[in-house]
VOPA-176811 format. One record per residue (C-alpha): residue number from 0; residue in one letter; x, y, z. Coordinates in nm, 2 decimals. Example, Ala and Ser with C-alpha at 12.3 -4.5 7.8 and 13.67 -1.06 7.14 Angstrom:
+-----+---+--------+--------+--------+
:   k : r :     c1 :     c2 :     c3 :
+-----+---+--------+--------+--------+
:   0 : a :   1.23 :  -0.45 :   0.78 :
:   1 : s :   1.37 :  -0.11 :   0.71 :
+-----+---+--------+--------+--------+
// end
This chain:
+-----+---+--------+--------+--------+
:   k : r :     c1 :     c2 :     c3 :
+-----+---+--------+--------+--------+
:   0 : x :   1.53 :   2.02 :   0.17 :
:   1 : x :   1.17 :   2.09 :   0.21 :
:   2 : x :   1.09 :   2.27 :   0.51 :
:   3 : x :   0.96 :   2.08 :   0.83 :
:   4 : x :   0.62 :   2.26 :   0.90 :
:   5 : x :   0.43 :   2.18 :   1.23 :
:   6 : x :   0.06 :   2.11 :   1.19 :
:   7 : x :  -0.19 :   1.94 :   1.40 :
:   8 : x :  -0.29 :   1.69 :   1.09 :
:   9 : x :   0.00 :   1.41 :   1.04 :
:  10 : x :  -0.12 :   1.33 :   0.68 :
:  11 : x :  -0.07 :   1.69 :   0.56 :
:  12 : x :   0.28 :   1.77 :   0.67 :
:  13 : x :   0.41 :   1.71 :   0.33 :
:  14 : x :   0.61 :   1.35 :   0.46 :
:  15 : x :   0.52 :   1.00 :   0.30 :
:  16 : x :   0.46 :   0.76 :   0.58 :
:  17 : x :   0.50 :   0.38 :   0.44 :
:  18 : x :   0.51 :   0.04 :   0.52 :
:  19 : x :   0.62 :  -0.16 :   0.24 :
:  20 : x :   0.79 :  -0.02 :  -0.13 :
:  21 : x :   0.64 :  -0.02 :  -0.44 :
:  22 : x :   0.88 :  -0.22 :  -0.63 :
:  23 : x :   0.91 :  -0.47 :  -0.87 :
:  24 : x :   1.03 :  -0.84 :  -0.87 :
:  25 : x :   1.37 :  -0.82 :  -1.04 :
:  26 : x :   1.40 :  -0.58 :  -0.75 :
:  27 : x :   1.31 :  -0.75 :  -0.48 :
:  28 : x :   1.49 :  -1.01 :  -0.60 :
:  29 : x :   1.53 :  -1.42 :  -0.60 :
:  30 : x :   1.52 :  -1.48 :  -0.26 :
:  31 : x :   1.24 :  -1.59 :  -0.10 :
:  32 : x :   1.33 :  -1.46 :   0.26 :
:  33 : x :   1.40 :  -1.03 :   0.20 :
:  34 : x :   1.52 :  -0.83 :   0.54 :
:  35 : x :   1.43 :  -0.46 :   0.49 :
:  36 : x :   1.53 :  -0.17 :   0.68 :
:  37 : x :   1.30 :   0.13 :   0.72 :
:  38 : x :   1.41 :   0.49 :   0.81 :
:  39 : x :   1.16 :   0.73 :   0.82 :
:  40 : x :   1.22 :   1.03 :   0.58 :
:  41 : x :   1.56 :   0.91 :   0.57 :
:  42 : x :   1.60 :   1.11 :   0.21 :
:  43 : x :   1.41 :   1.36 :  -0.05 :
:  44 : x :   1.29 :   1.21 :  -0.39 :
:  45 : x :   1.47 :   1.23 :  -0.68 :
:  46 : x :   1.16 :   1.38 :  -0.83 :
:  47 : x :   0.96 :   1.59 :  -0.61 :
:  48 : x :   1.21 :   1.66 :  -0.32 :
:  49 : x :   0.97 :   1.58 :  -0.02 :
:  50 : x :   1.14 :   1.35 :   0.24 :
:  51 : x :   0.99 :   0.99 :   0.24 :
:  52 : x :   1.03 :   0.69 :   0.39 :
:  53 : x :   1.36 :   0.46 :   0.28 :
:  54 : x :   1.35 :   0.12 :   0.26 :
:  55 : x :   1.70 :  -0.08 :   0.24 :
:  56 : x :   1.74 :  -0.47 :   0.20 :
:  57 : x :   1.96 :  -0.74 :  -0.02 :
:  58 : x :   1.79 :  -0.91 :  -0.30 :
:  59 : x :   2.05 :  -1.23 :  -0.30 :
:  60 : x :   2.37 :  -1.34 :  -0.16 :
:  61 : x :   2.60 :  -1.21 :  -0.44 :
:  62 : x :   2.38 :  -0.90 :  -0.50 :
:  63 : x :   2.42 :  -0.54 :  -0.39 :
:  64 : x :   2.20 :  -0.38 :  -0.13 :
:  65 : x :   1.92 :  -0.15 :  -0.32 :
:  66 : x :   1.72 :   0.10 :  -0.16 :
:  67 : x :   1.44 :   0.33 :  -0.28 :
:  68 : x :   1.51 :   0.65 :  -0.49 :
:  69 : x :   1.14 :   0.83 :  -0.58 :
:  70 : x :   0.84 :   0.83 :  -0.29 :
:  71 : x :   0.56 :   0.62 :  -0.36 :
:  72 : x :   0.35 :   0.88 :  -0.46 :
:  73 : x :   0.58 :   0.96 :  -0.77 :
:  74 : x :   0.54 :   0.61 :  -0.81 :
:  75 : x :   0.23 :   0.59 :  -0.81 :
:  76 : x :   0.18 :   0.87 :  -1.10 :
:  77 : x :   0.40 :   0.70 :  -1.35 :
:  78 : x :   0.31 :   0.32 :  -1.23 :
:  79 : x :   0.66 :   0.29 :  -1.21 :
:  80 : x :   0.94 :   0.08 :  -0.94 :
:  81 : x :   1.11 :   0.31 :  -0.68 :
:  82 : x :   1.42 :   0.16 :  -0.73 :
:  83 : x :   1.48 :   0.11 :  -1.09 :
:  84 : x :   1.19 :   0.35 :  -1.24 :
:  85 : x :   1.09 :   0.11 :  -1.46 :
:  86 : x :   0.71 :   0.01 :  -1.57 :
:  87 : x :   0.62 :  -0.24 :  -1.31 :
:  88 : x :   0.38 :  -0.45 :  -1.57 :
:  89 : x :   0.63 :  -0.43 :  -1.82 :
:  90 : x :   0.98 :  -0.35 :  -1.72 :
:  91 : x :   1.01 :  -0.10 :  -2.00 :
:  92 : x :   1.14 :   0.24 :  -1.93 :
:  93 : x :   0.92 :   0.58 :  -1.94 :
:  94 : x :   1.02 :   0.68 :  -2.28 :
:  95 : x :   0.93 :   0.35 :  -2.43 :
:  96 : x :   0.59 :   0.32 :  -2.26 :
:  97 : x :   0.46 :   0.64 :  -2.38 :
:  98 : x :   0.60 :   0.62 :  -2.70 :
:  99 : x :   0.43 :   0.31 :  -2.81 :
: 100 : x :   0.10 :   0.43 :  -2.63 :
: 101 : x :   0.14 :   0.78 :  -2.82 :
: 102 : x :   0.15 :   0.99 :  -2.51 :
: 103 : x :   0.34 :   1.32 :  -2.54 :
: 104 : x :   0.67 :   1.39 :  -2.38 :
: 105 : x :   0.58 :   1.72 :  -2.33 :
: 106 : x :   0.25 :   1.65 :  -2.11 :
: 107 : x :   0.47 :   1.57 :  -1.82 :
: 108 : x :   0.32 :   1.42 :  -1.54 :
: 109 : x :   0.49 :   1.58 :  -1.25 :
: 110 : x :   0.58 :   1.96 :  -1.29 :
: 111 : x :   0.95 :   1.97 :  -1.36 :
: 112 : x :   1.02 :   2.32 :  -1.18 :
: 113 : x :   1.10 :   2.31 :  -0.82 :
: 114 : x :   0.83 :   2.58 :  -0.74 :
: 115 : x :   0.50 :   2.36 :  -0.83 :
: 116 : x :   0.67 :   1.98 :  -0.79 :
: 117 : x :   0.55 :   1.95 :  -0.41 :
: 118 : x :   0.24 :   2.11 :  -0.43 :
: 119 : x :   0.14 :   1.89 :  -0.72 :
: 120 : x :   0.23 :   1.60 :  -0.49 :
: 121 : x :   0.04 :   1.71 :  -0.17 :
: 122 : x :  -0.27 :   1.75 :  -0.43 :
: 123 : x :  -0.20 :   1.43 :  -0.54 :
: 124 : x :  -0.19 :   1.27 :  -0.21 :
: 125 : x :  -0.50 :   1.44 :  -0.08 :
: 126 : x :  -0.73 :   1.35 :  -0.37 :
: 127 : x :  -0.60 :   0.97 :  -0.34 :
: 128 : x :  -0.69 :   0.94 :   0.00 :
: 129 : x :  -1.04 :   1.14 :  -0.05 :
: 130 : x :  -1.10 :   0.90 :  -0.35 :
: 131 : x :  -1.02 :   0.56 :  -0.17 :
: 132 : x :  -0.80 :   0.34 :  -0.38 :
: 133 : x :  -0.92 :   0.52 :  -0.71 :
: 134 : x :  -0.57 :   0.73 :  -0.91 :
: 135 : x :  -0.76 :   0.95 :  -1.06 :
: 136 : x :  -0.43 :   0.95 :  -1.35 :
: 137 : x :  -0.46 :   0.58 :  -1.41 :
: 138 : x :  -0.68 :   0.59 :  -1.71 :
: 139 : x :  -0.58 :   0.90 :  -1.86 :
: 140 : x :  -0.15 :   0.81 :  -1.90 :
: 141 : x :  -0.29 :   0.45 :  -2.02 :
: 142 : x :  -0.14 :   0.22 :  -1.79 :
: 143 : x :  -0.41 :  -0.07 :  -1.83 :
: 144 : x :  -0.34 :  -0.02 :  -2.23 :
: 145 : x :  -0.07 :  -0.21 :  -2.43 :
: 146 : x :   0.06 :  -0.17 :  -2.81 :
: 147 : x :   0.26 :  -0.38 :  -3.04 :
: 148 : x :   0.57 :  -0.25 :  -2.95 :
: 149 : x :   0.55 :  -0.31 :  -2.60 :
: 150 : x :   0.44 :  -0.69 :  -2.68 :
: 151 : x :   0.77 :  -0.72 :  -2.87 :
: 152 : x :   0.97 :  -0.55 :  -2.60 :
: 153 : x :   0.85 :  -0.57 :  -2.26 :
: 154 : x :   1.03 :  -0.87 :  -2.02 :
: 155 : x :   0.84 :  -1.22 :  -1.92 :
: 156 : x :   1.07 :  -1.32 :  -1.63 :
: 157 : x :   1.24 :  -1.06 :  -1.40 :
: 158 : x :   1.64 :  -0.97 :  -1.53 :
: 159 : x :   1.79 :  -1.03 :  -1.17 :
: 160 : x :   2.15 :  -0.94 :  -1.37 :
: 161 : x :   2.04 :  -0.57 :  -1.21 :
: 162 : x :   2.07 :  -0.63 :  -0.87 :
: 163 : x :   2.51 :  -0.73 :  -0.94 :
: 164 : x :   2.76 :  -0.54 :  -0.73 :
: 165 : x :   2.90 :  -0.21 :  -0.87 :
: 166 : x :   3.20 :  -0.25 :  -1.06 :
: 167 : x :   3.52 :  -0.18 :  -0.81 :
: 168 : x :   3.68 :   0.16 :  -0.92 :
: 169 : x :   4.02 :   0.05 :  -0.78 :
: 170 : x :   4.03 :  -0.23 :  -1.03 :
: 171 : x :   3.96 :   0.00 :  -1.32 :
: 172 : x :   4.24 :   0.18 :  -1.18 :
: 173 : x :   4.47 :  -0.12 :  -1.13 :
: 174 : x :   4.47 :  -0.07 :  -0.85 :
: 175 : x :   4.26 :  -0.30 :  -0.60 :
: 176 : x :   4.49 :  -0.55 :  -0.42 :
: 177 : x :   4.16 :  -0.73 :  -0.27 :
: 178 : x :   4.12 :  -1.01 :  -0.54 :
: 179 : x :   3.88 :  -1.27 :  -0.46 :
: 180 : x :   3.78 :  -1.13 :  -0.16 :
: 181 : x :   3.69 :  -0.80 :  -0.35 :
: 182 : x :   3.28 :  -0.74 :  -0.29 :
: 183 : x :   3.28 :  -0.56 :  -0.63 :
: 184 : x :   3.30 :  -0.66 :  -0.94 :
: 185 : x :   3.61 :  -0.63 :  -1.16 :
: 186 : x :   3.49 :  -0.58 :  -1.50 :
: 187 : x :   3.57 :  -0.26 :  -1.68 :
: 188 : x :   3.29 :   0.01 :  -1.65 :
: 189 : x :   3.03 :   0.07 :  -1.94 :
: 190 : x :   3.13 :   0.31 :  -2.20 :
: 191 : x :   2.93 :   0.46 :  -2.48 :
: 192 : x :   2.55 :   0.61 :  -2.47 :
: 193 : x :   2.48 :   0.40 :  -2.17 :
: 194 : x :   2.70 :   0.55 :  -1.89 :
: 195 : x :   2.52 :   0.85 :  -1.91 :
: 196 : x :   2.23 :   0.74 :  -1.73 :
: 197 : x :   2.00 :   0.98 :  -1.44 :
: 198 : x :   1.69 :   0.88 :  -1.23 :
: 199 : x :   1.52 :   1.23 :  -1.36 :
: 200 : x :   1.52 :   1.19 :  -1.74 :
: 201 : x :   1.40 :   0.78 :  -1.68 :
: 202 : x :   1.09 :   0.93 :  -1.46 :
: 203 : x :   0.97 :   1.24 :  -1.72 :
: 204 : x :   1.06 :   1.01 :  -2.01 :
: 205 : x :   1.30 :   1.25 :  -2.16 :
: 206 : x :   1.63 :   1.18 :  -2.33 :
: 207 : x :   1.69 :   0.83 :  -2.17 :
: 208 : x :   1.95 :   0.66 :  -2.35 :
: 209 : x :   1.82 :   0.26 :  -2.23 :
: 210 : x :   1.46 :   0.38 :  -2.44 :
: 211 : x :   1.62 :   0.51 :  -2.73 :
: 212 : x :   1.81 :   0.17 :  -2.75 :
: 213 : x :   1.47 :   0.00 :  -2.72 :
: 214 : x :   1.28 :   0.15 :  -2.95 :
: 215 : x :   1.60 :   0.13 :  -3.18 :
: 216 : x :   1.56 :  -0.25 :  -3.14 :
: 217 : x :   1.21 :  -0.23 :  -3.22 :
: 218 : x :   1.24 :  -0.07 :  -3.56 :
: 219 : x :   1.46 :  -0.37 :  -3.61 :
: 220 : x :   1.25 :  -0.64 :  -3.56 :
: 221 : x :   1.09 :  -0.75 :  -3.87 :
: 222 : x :   0.78 :  -0.95 :  -4.01 :
: 223 : x :   0.79 :  -1.32 :  -4.09 :
: 224 : x :   0.83 :  -1.34 :  -4.52 :
: 225 : x :   0.59 :  -1.55 :  -4.64 :
: 226 : x :   0.77 :  -1.89 :  -4.83 :
: 227 : x :   0.71 :  -1.87 :  -5.19 :
: 228 : x :   0.60 :  -2.25 :  -5.18 :
: 229 : x :   0.19 :  -2.20 :  -5.15 :
: 230 : x :   0.19 :  -2.57 :  -4.98 :
: 231 : x :   0.35 :  -2.47 :  -4.68 :
: 232 : x :   0.10 :  -2.40 :  -4.43 :
: 233 : x :   0.29 :  -2.51 :  -4.10 :
: 234 : x :   0.43 :  -2.27 :  -3.86 :
: 235 : x :   0.75 :  -2.32 :  -3.63 :
: 236 : x :   0.69 :  -2.28 :  -3.24 :
: 237 : x :   1.03 :  -2.25 :  -3.08 :
: 238 : x :   1.13 :  -2.19 :  -2.68 :
: 239 : x :   0.87 :  -2.49 :  -2.60 :
: 240 : x :   1.06 :  -2.58 :  -2.29 :
: 241 : x :   0.98 :  -2.79 :  -1.94 :
: 242 : x :   0.65 :  -2.91 :  -2.04 :
: 243 : x :   0.48 :  -2.58 :  -1.93 :
: 244 : x :   0.31 :  -2.53 :  -2.29 :
: 245 : x :   0.10 :  -2.79 :  -2.40 :
: 246 : x :  -0.08 :  -2.82 :  -2.73 :
: 247 : x :  -0.43 :  -2.69 :  -2.54 :
: 248 : x :  -0.23 :  -2.37 :  -2.47 :
: 249 : x :  -0.10 :  -2.32 :  -2.82 :
: 250 : x :  -0.39 :  -2.44 :  -2.97 :
: 251 : x :  -0.60 :  -2.12 :  -2.74 :
: 252 : x :  -0.30 :  -1.87 :  -2.94 :
: 253 : x :  -0.33 :  -2.00 :  -3.26 :
: 254 : x :  -0.70 :  -2.07 :  -3.35 :
: 255 : x :  -0.86 :  -1.71 :  -3.36 :
: 256 : x :  -0.63 :  -1.71 :  -3.66 :
: 257 : x :  -0.77 :  -1.92 :  -3.86 :
: 258 : x :  -0.88 :  -2.34 :  -3.89 :
: 259 : x :  -0.61 :  -2.58 :  -3.76 :
: 260 : x :  -0.53 :  -2.88 :  -3.93 :
: 261 : x :  -0.31 :  -3.03 :  -3.64 :
: 262 : x :  -0.07 :  -2.92 :  -3.34 :
: 263 : x :   0.25 :  -3.12 :  -3.28 :
: 264 : x :   0.43 :  -3.10 :  -3.00 :
: 265 : x :   0.81 :  -3.22 :  -2.97 :
: 266 : x :   0.89 :  -3.22 :  -2.58 :
: 267 : x :   1.28 :  -3.35 :  -2.66 :
: 268 : x :   1.36 :  -3.07 :  -2.90 :
: 269 : x :   1.18 :  -2.78 :  -2.73 :
: 270 : x :   0.91 :  -2.70 :  -3.03 :
: 271 : x :   0.59 :  -2.73 :  -3.17 :
: 272 : x :   0.47 :  -2.76 :  -3.53 :
: 273 : x :   0.13 :  -2.55 :  -3.61 :
: 274 : x :  -0.03 :  -2.64 :  -3.92 :
: 275 : x :  -0.33 :  -2.47 :  -4.10 :
: 276 : x :  -0.60 :  -2.60 :  -4.31 :
: 277 : x :  -0.56 :  -2.29 :  -4.53 :
: 278 : x :  -0.25 :  -2.06 :  -4.62 :
: 279 : x :  -0.43 :  -1.77 :  -4.56 :
: 280 : x :  -0.48 :  -1.88 :  -4.16 :
: 281 : x :  -0.12 :  -1.94 :  -4.15 :
: 282 : x :   0.00 :  -1.57 :  -4.31 :
: 283 : x :  -0.26 :  -1.40 :  -4.08 :
: 284 : x :  -0.11 :  -1.58 :  -3.76 :
: 285 : x :   0.26 :  -1.51 :  -3.89 :
: 286 : x :   0.20 :  -1.15 :  -3.91 :
: 287 : x :  -0.02 :  -1.11 :  -3.58 :
: 288 : x :   0.19 :  -1.31 :  -3.36 :
: 289 : x :   0.56 :  -1.21 :  -3.51 :
: 290 : x :   0.75 :  -1.17 :  -3.21 :
: 291 : x :   0.48 :  -1.10 :  -2.97 :
: 292 : x :   0.38 :  -1.44 :  -2.90 :
: 293 : x :   0.41 :  -1.52 :  -2.54 :
: 294 : x :   0.22 :  -1.81 :  -2.34 :
: 295 : x :   0.23 :  -1.87 :  -2.00 :
: 296 : x :   0.51 :  -1.65 :  -1.94 :
: 297 : x :   0.72 :  -1.76 :  -2.21 :
: 298 : x :   0.82 :  -1.54 :  -2.52 :
: 299 : x :   0.80 :  -1.79 :  -2.79 :
: 300 : x :   1.01 :  -1.79 :  -3.13 :
: 301 : x :   0.79 :  -1.84 :  -3.46 :
: 302 : x :   0.91 :  -1.86 :  -3.81 :
: 303 : x :   0.80 :  -2.03 :  -4.10 :
: 304 : x :   0.82 :  -2.45 :  -4.14 :
: 305 : x :   1.01 :  -2.63 :  -4.41 :
: 306 : x :   0.85 :  -2.83 :  -4.68 :
: 307 : x :   0.95 :  -3.20 :  -4.58 :
: 308 : x :   1.22 :  -3.39 :  -4.88 :
: 309 : x :   1.05 :  -3.67 :  -5.05 :
: 310 : x :   1.15 :  -3.96 :  -4.93 :
: 311 : x :   1.38 :  -4.20 :  -5.17 :
: 312 : x :   1.36 :  -4.61 :  -5.18 :
: 313 : x :   1.58 :  -4.84 :  -5.34 :
: 314 : x :   1.46 :  -5.13 :  -5.55 :
: 315 : x :   1.50 :  -5.38 :  -5.32 :
: 316 : x :   1.32 :  -5.18 :  -5.01 :
: 317 : x :   1.05 :  -5.11 :  -5.22 :
: 318 : x :   0.98 :  -5.49 :  -5.24 :
: 319 : x :   1.07 :  -5.66 :  -4.93 :
: 320 : x :   1.17 :  -5.48 :  -4.57 :
: 321 : x :   1.47 :  -5.54 :  -4.44 :
: 322 : x :   1.44 :  -5.79 :  -4.20 :
: 323 : x :   1.68 :  -5.65 :  -3.96 :
: 324 : x :   1.57 :  -5.31 :  -3.99 :
: 325 : x :   1.16 :  -5.47 :  -3.95 :
: 326 : x :   1.23 :  -5.65 :  -3.64 :
: 327 : x :   1.24 :  -5.44 :  -3.34 :
: 328 : x :   1.26 :  -5.73 :  -3.09 :
: 329 : x :   1.55 :  -5.88 :  -2.93 :
: 330 : x :   1.59 :  -6.19 :  -3.08 :
: 331 : x :   1.52 :  -6.22 :  -3.49 :
: 332 : x :   1.20 :  -6.36 :  -3.61 :
: 333 : x :   1.10 :  -6.70 :  -3.65 :
: 334 : x :   1.08 :  -6.80 :  -4.03 :
: 335 : x :   1.30 :  -6.55 :  -4.18 :
: 336 : x :   1.31 :  -6.60 :  -4.57 :
: 337 : x :   1.65 :  -6.79 :  -4.69 :
: 338 : x :   1.76 :  -6.49 :  -4.87 :
: 339 : x :   1.78 :  -6.27 :  -4.54 :
: 340 : x :   1.99 :  -6.45 :  -4.37 :
: 341 : x :   2.27 :  -6.28 :  -4.41 :
: 342 : x :   2.11 :  -5.95 :  -4.30 :
: 343 : x :   2.04 :  -6.10 :  -4.01 :
: 344 : x :   2.39 :  -6.29 :  -3.92 :
: 345 : x :   2.58 :  -5.96 :  -3.98 :
: 346 : x :   2.29 :  -5.76 :  -3.73 :
: 347 : x :   2.35 :  -6.02 :  -3.44 :
: 348 : x :   2.71 :  -6.10 :  -3.52 :
: 349 : x :   2.63 :  -6.49 :  -3.57 :
: 350 : x :   2.86 :  -6.73 :  -3.70 :
: 351 : x :   2.73 :  -6.92 :  -4.02 :
: 352 : x :   2.59 :  -7.22 :  -3.93 :
: 353 : x :   2.79 :  -7.52 :  -3.98 :
: 354 : x :   2.75 :  -7.71 :  -4.28 :
: 355 : x :   2.54 :  -8.08 :  -4.23 :
: 356 : x :   2.77 :  -8.36 :  -4.38 :
: 357 : x :   3.07 :  -8.21 :  -4.12 :
: 358 : x :   2.97 :  -8.19 :  -3.73 :
: 359 : x :   2.68 :  -8.27 :  -3.59 :
: 360 : x :   2.39 :  -8.01 :  -3.63 :
: 361 : x :   2.14 :  -7.94 :  -3.36 :
: 362 : x :   1.84 :  -7.77 :  -3.38 :
: 363 : x :   1.92 :  -7.49 :  -3.14 :
: 364 : x :   2.22 :  -7.41 :  -3.39 :
: 365 : x :   1.97 :  -7.33 :  -3.62 :
: 366 : x :   1.96 :  -6.96 :  -3.60 :
: 367 : x :   1.58 :  -6.97 :  -3.77 :
: 368 : x :   1.49 :  -7.18 :  -3.47 :
: 369 : x :   1.60 :  -6.90 :  -3.21 :
: 370 : x :   1.32 :  -6.78 :  -3.00 :
: 371 : x :   1.11 :  -7.10 :  -3.09 :
: 372 : x :   1.00 :  -7.35 :  -2.81 :
: 373 : x :   1.18 :  -7.65 :  -2.82 :
: 374 : x :   1.08 :  -7.91 :  -2.62 :
: 375 : x :   1.30 :  -8.07 :  -2.34 :
: 376 : x :   1.37 :  -8.43 :  -2.28 :
+-----+---+--------+--------+--------+
// end
């Protein structure tokens, strides 16, 4: 632990003071009412070993208690959350962000040696206080830049599964007797490459198993191959749900790649179809927006549309439409041709009209006159 120093200036004693943590929305939780506890200089930072203010809270009803793990100085250096140590803007590990932006991993933001870490953090705090809100390291490490890999892998919504309770160690051994009252998860722990994670490697962006898995996933994402049929100029957009994405929103994303012929949004199926005037515009949009189409925080799926099969009509239907199919009301139309009376009777389950030579036949019993105005006597 860093030695305590008695100085007249409290800002230069090597300890961090803060009133609210720097955390991402996932770690904060979905509960709008969060009660936090604050402990001044409660523990050392995992990366720079300086005492800092620790915050502790419960992000949800079934979640575990979470607390800050690194100080705010280190959080500002790498633009990461103080709890999960993931990028605040994209939710990705530091190694993924640095690889996508072309940052050399050997150019570490914070020295790894115990001798220089505290001195480097104090000098950074002094420069930030002297320059106000300007961070001298923000432009150097490209926190405002982006790339295709980041657009493909970044999270657009909070991932609250990260706040679940820890796995019960007694359950893993088969010795838990609490049953449903156990506050921990009754699941077997994860084994494999993701089981060996630590905060220091994630902060410095080296040997992070989560980052390596995401980078492999980005390499496996392919592009949209254009279909052989040159007449297909339509792109399918999936994931248009909740009515959040309108036709104008899609037009704003697709018009830059070519002239649009039509946009049709099918709200019931949660999809849309964008048709271009030329095939070149459709191919350019498919290449530029594949796996990175995000509209209003929703990640949408992009694919090529399918050609419509020609409709086959029989000779009878081509000459004259069916009376039952053409009618869209509750009652049959007046003046239905005689050859279509059988179709009307089968559609409404009507009995055939009685013969004229038998019982009395009233006008109201004539199916042709149903719905017509009949004068009352």
